[in-house]
N, C-alpha and C positions, 0 to 999 in steps of 0.2 A: 048226051055225049060229053059235054063240059063237066058234068058232075062225076062221071067215071074217071076222067083224067085227074081231077082234083083228089079223089080218094086214093088213086094210085100213087100220086106224089107224096101224100101224107104217109102212106104205108112205107114208102121208101125212106123217107126222112126219119121216121120214129126209130127204127132199128139202129140207124147211124148214130142218133143222139144217145140211145141207151148204151151203145158200145163205147162211145166217148166218155160217158159218165163212169162206166165200169172201169175204164182205164185209169181214171183219177181217184178211185176209192183206195182207202188205206186203213190199216189195223194198228192199234196202240194199246199196250198193256202197262199199268203202273199201280203203285200202292197209295192208299189214302193215308190220312193222319193216324188212323188206328191200325195201320199196317195190313189192311185188307186189300186183296188184289182186285183191280178193276180192268175190264176189257172195253175198249172204245173203238168203234168203226166210224170212219170219216168218209163222206162222199161229197164231192164238190157239187154245188148247185148249178144246174145248167142255165138257170134264169137270173140268179143274183151274183154279182161280182164280189160283194162283201156283205157280212151279216151285221146289221145295226145292233150295237150294244153287246156284241159277242166278245168272247175272250178265249185265248188259247189255253185250254184245259191242261194239256200236258206240261206246258211251261210253268203254269201256276202251281201245279202239284209238285213239280220239282223244286220250285222256290220255297213252297211250304215245307217240304221235307228238309231242305237245308236249314230253314229258319228253326224248325223243331230241334234239329241236331245242335244248332248254335245255342238255343235256349238251354238245352241240357248241359252243354259245356260251361256256359256262364253260371248256371246254378251250382255246378260242382266247384267252380272257381270261387264263387262267393262263400260257399260252405267251407272251403278250405281257409279263406281269409278270416271268417268268423271263428273258426277253431283256433287259428293262430292268435287272434285277438283275445279269445277267452283264456288261452294258455298264458298270454302276457299279463292279463288282469289277475289271474290266479297267482302268477309268479310275484307280481307287485304286492298283492295282498299278503302272501306268505312273508315277503321281505319286511313289510310294515309290521306284521305280527311279531316277527323275530326281533325287530328293533324295539317294539313296545315291551316285549318280554325281557330283553336285555336291560332296558331302563328300569322296569319293575324289580328285576333281580338286583340291580345295583342299589336301588333305594332300600330294598330289603336288607342287603348286606350292610348298608350304612346304618339302618335302624338297629341291626344286630350289634354292630360295633358300639353304637350309642348305649344300647342296653348293657353290654358288657362293661363299658366304662362306668355307667351308673352303679352297676352291681359292685364294682371295685370300690367306688366312692362309699357305698353303703357299708361294705366290709371294713374299710378303713375307719369310718366313723364308729362302727361297732367296736373295733379294736381300741380306738382312743377312749370310748366310753368305758370299756372294761378297765383300761389302765387308770382312768380317773377315779373309777369306783374303788379300785384297789388302793390307790393312793389316799382317797378320803377315808377309807376304812382304817388304814394304817395310822393316819393322823388322829382319828378318834380313839384308837387304842393306846396311842403313845401318851404317857402321863405328862402333865405340865410340870416344868421345872420350877420349884419354889425358891424364891430369893430370900435369904436371911436379911432382915432389916434391923436386927438388934444393934444397939450402940457399940457392943464389943466386937462385932464382926466386921472384918475389913474386906475391901474389894479384891478381886482376883489379882489386879496389878499391885502387888505388894511394894513395888518400888515407889509408888506414890505415897505421900505421907497420909497417915490416918486422919490428920486434922484438916485435910483438904475438904472444903464444904461441898465440893462436887460429889464426894463419896459419902457424905452424911445423908443417908436415905430417910432420916427422920426430920430433916430441916424443912422449912417452909418452901424454899426455892425448889427443891426436888418435887415436893408434893404438887406445886403449881404447874411445873413442867409436865408431870405425869398426867395431870388433868387435861392440859392442852393437847397432849398427844392422843389421849383417849378420845377426844372429841373431833379429831381430824377425820373427814369422810374417807371411806375406803377408796373412792375413785381418785383421790388426790395422790394416793400411793402408787398409782400406775402412771408411768411417764407418758404423757400425751404428746402426740406428734407436733402439735402447734405450740408446745411449750419447750420441749427438750430437744427435739430433732427438727431442724429446719431444712435439711437437704432432701433430695429425692431418695426414695426407697420403696420397698414392697409393702403393700397394705397388710397391717397386722390385726387391726380391730376397728370396728365401727360402733360408736356409742348409741345410746337410746335417742329416738327422735325428739326434737324440741319444737313445739308448736309456736308459730308466729302469727298465723291468721287462718280463718276458716271462711270459705266463700259462701255467700248468702243465696245465690241463685243457681239454677240448674246449669247455666253456662260455665259455672265453676266446678263442674264434676271432675274435669281434668284440664290441665293447662301447663304453662311454663312460667316459672318465676326464678329470678337470678339477680346477681350483682356482677358488675364488670370488675374482674380482678386487676386490670390495668387500664383504668379510664384515661382518656386523652382530653386535654382542654379544661378550662375552668367551669364550664356550664354544668357538667355532671361529675360526680366524685365516686369514690369507691363505696360511699355510704348510700348512694342512690339505688333504689330497688326498682326492678322492672318486672312487669307481669303481663301475660297474654292469656286470656280465656280461650281455650282451643275448641269449645263446643259451638258449632254454628256453621251455616252454609258459606258465609263470606267473612272469614276472620281477618280483620285488618287493624284492630285497635291495639296499640301498645301503651300501657299505663306506666307513668313514671311517678315514683314517690321519693320525697326528699331524703328520708332515712327509714330505718326499720320501725321506729315509733309511729311515724305517719302511715307506714304500710300496715302495721297492726291495727291502727284505728280506721283504715279504709279511706284516707284522704289523699287522693293523687294530686300532684302539683301540675301535671300536664298529661294530655292524651294525644299521642301521635297516630296519624292515619297512614298505614303502610301502602306503598304503591301497588303491591301484588298481594293476593290473599295467602294466608299461612296454611301449610299442611301439618296437622297433628302437633306433637309435643317435642319435636327434635331441634328446636331453635337454641342458639347460644349467644353469649355476649362477650366481646373481646376487643380491647383497645379502641373504644368509641364506635364500634360497629355492631349491629345486630345481624347475625347470620341465620338464614332460615331457608326452608324448602318451599318453592312455589306450589300451590295447590294443584293436584292432579298432574304432576310432571316431575321429571328428574332434574329440573332446573334449580340451581342454588342461587341465592340472592344475598348480596352484602348491602345493608342499609346504613348509611352514615347518619349518626345521631345528631351531629353538630349542624350539618346542612339540611337535615331532614329530607334526604333525597337518595335515590337508588345509585349506589357507587359502582357496582359491577354485578354481572350475572353470567353464569356458565352452567352447562349441562354436566352432570356427573356421569361419565361414560358407562353405559351398560347397566346402570343401577336400576333395580326394581323399584316400582313406585305404586302408590294407591292400592295397597293390599296384596302386592305380589310376594313380598318377603318382609312381613311385619314381625314385631315381637309377639310373644304368646298372647298378650292381651288384646291384640288387634290395633284398632285406632289409626290405621294407615301409617304406622310407625316404621315405614320402610327405610327411611333415611334419617339417621340420628347424628346431629352435629355436636361435637364436644371440644373442649379446650382444656389443656393442662400446661405443665411447665415447658413443654416442647412446642406448643402452638396449637393450630387448628386441625381437627380430625373429622373424617366422615366415617360413620359406622353403618354398613348397609350390606346388601348381597346382590348377586347377579345370577343370570341363568347358567352361565358357565360354572359358577361355584356351586350350583345346585342347592341353593338355600343356605350354604355355610356363610358365616360372618366374614365380610371383607372390610379391611381397614385401609383408608387412604389418608395420607397427610397432604393438606391443601395449602396453597399459597394464600397468605392473608389478604393480598390486594386483588389478585386476578382470579382466585378460586381454582387455579389450575392444579391438577393432581401432580404431586412431587414424587411420591413413592407409594406402593400398594403392597399389602400383605393379605394372604388368605389363610384363615384359621380352619380348624377341624371341628368346630361346634356350630350346630345349625341355629340360625337366628330365631326361628319360630319355637325353639325349645326353651328359650330364656325370656324373662320378663322385661329386662332392661339391661343397659350397659353404659359404662363410662370409662374415661381415660384418666390415669394418674401416672405421671412420670414415664410416659411412653408405653405404659402397659394397659391393656384392655382388661376390664373386669366385668363379669356378667352376674346378674341377680337371678336366682333360680325361680322364684315365684313372686307374683304381684299381689296375691290374696292371702297367702299363709302368714299368720301373725309372726311366726318364728321361722324364718327361712335362712338361706345362706347365700353368700357370694361364692359361686361354685366353680368358677373358671378364670384363669388369668393367661394372657398371651403377651409375651414380651417382644416388642418390635425390634429390640436391639439384638436378640438372638434368634428371632423367628421361631420360638418354642412356646407351645401352650401346654398347660397341665391343669389338673383338677385341684381345687382348694376347697376349704370349708370355713369361711369367715362368717360368723353369725350376723344376721341382718333382720331388722324388725319392720314389718308392715303393720303399724299399730292400728290404722284405720281400714286396712284390708282391701285397698284398690290403688296400688302405687303405679301411676302412669308416667312418671318422669323422674329420672335421677341424673343430676349434673354435678360436676366437681368444680369447686372454686379453689384454685391453688393459693391465692392470696389469703383467704380465710382458713384454708385447710379444712374445708367442710364439704359435705355433700348436701345439695339442695334437692328436695323431692316434693312431689304433689301427690298426696295420698288421699283420694276420695274426698275432695273439697278442702282438705287440710294441707296447708303449706308449711313444711317442716324442714329442719336441718339436722344433720348428723355430724358430730365430731369424729374424726378419724385419727388413727395412729399409724405412722409409717416407721419402718425400721430397716436397718442395713443400708449399705452403700448401693447406689444404683449405677450400673454401667450404662444405662440408657439415658441418663440425664444430659442435658445440653449445657 
């Protein structure tokens, strides 16, 4: 009886539970990550209030869908940024290429102008050669005028008495004078600048090199040698010769010689040690001071000879140095210091000038730039340069035995032009040319050989001080 009652109760409860579960059942449909449709049926458990480790599948799928969409949007955004970046890089590259092309075009035009200028110089030289050849031919064809020396013939000036011994061509006095005139060297007939013309003027001619000394060691391949045109104090005079051997890693020795004779014999009276190393062959001497460029820098130094100490130093603004704008022979000749009748000069170039020669007049004490001129001749196309009476002169070649001084720039008028003054590199490696206005000579260092050139100036100079 008890068993029957129990079964009946169980039968009654079971349908009720099933009916309650059916009331809590649900249906859900959603897409997965691959956009495929999924159908989900959910029935609440009659025994468990919660599922351990379970998760809400519909909510998760929704979040995943939104995340997928967000990833796609971010990818598109990044792709757009990358495209903009690439376009910006391409634009910058095109701008850089355009700038480089413009620079190359400018340099090409400058070279073309230099070529045209050189062609004009060649044509002018050819024209002058043709004129000289015609003149020489006419002189050869012209017969020499014969002078009658017989005793009965009188001089053209008939108003002078025939008995005047000066017009008796057969007497001993005339014959002696004729012999003396015949023996006068031809060079004496040309008026030299240091004999007949003492003022400033334009360079007319340069004489042959005169050898004073030859260096014995490899350190004398090139260097600086000079005399102070205006010495100060009793210790050193205008006869004192100074020399610097420019070959070496740390050039600091300045050799002093009592006079040209001791210099030629190689007997220095003193050796000074400079406070800073010297760069190349651009040093000069003036009024008791040595002016030079410090090694591997654009710094200029004034060294006082009397006190044997550094007197002043200053950077030359924007000047190229250590191989940026040298002369054609190299040698780190970026800055060349020079002295003439008007004072101290610096010959150099800058990036702004694009390699063209720049001239600056410097203060003797502070080395400050007083005034600057920019020329139209490139520094690396000439072998050397020097100043005379406020004019810059450039030498065309350092190796050709017969070359020319090919350009002059007048600082008084700021005008430059081509010239053709003959110049000789007898030993075929001229690394230094400097002007001494007291001696009216050029000092040069030509392949171990230390030489001087006499020069001739002519005409009045409007640039003289």
